[in-house]
Every structure is written in structure tokens, then in C-alpha cells.
C-alpha positions, 0 to 999 in steps of 0.5 A, a space after each residue: 463500515 464497508 471494506 470499500 470505505 476502508 483504506 490500507 496504506 502501504 509505505 512503498 510499492 515494491 516488489 511484494 504482492 499486497 493482494 492479501 491486504 485488499 480484503 481489509 480495504 483499498 490499497 493506497 501506495 504512499 511512494 513507488 520504486 526505489 528510494 534514496 535512503 541517504 536523501 
């Protein structure tokens, strides 16, 4: 299986760099931005 076939799921695209995770596969962001934790 190639890294292009693998996916890395990140729960929230925030202010952090996720470049290091790219070596494990395609980065998929589940959500983006701030979340209302009381919703």
C-alpha cells in the first residue's frame, strides 16, 4: 500500500502544523476553525 492510498484523519484543522503527518498519508480534516464546546 502506498502513502497516497493512506489517509490521516485530523479532528480539527487548527493553528498547528500537520506537515509531519503527510509522510503517513493524505491529511483529511474533519472540522475546521473554532468549535462551540457547549453545543
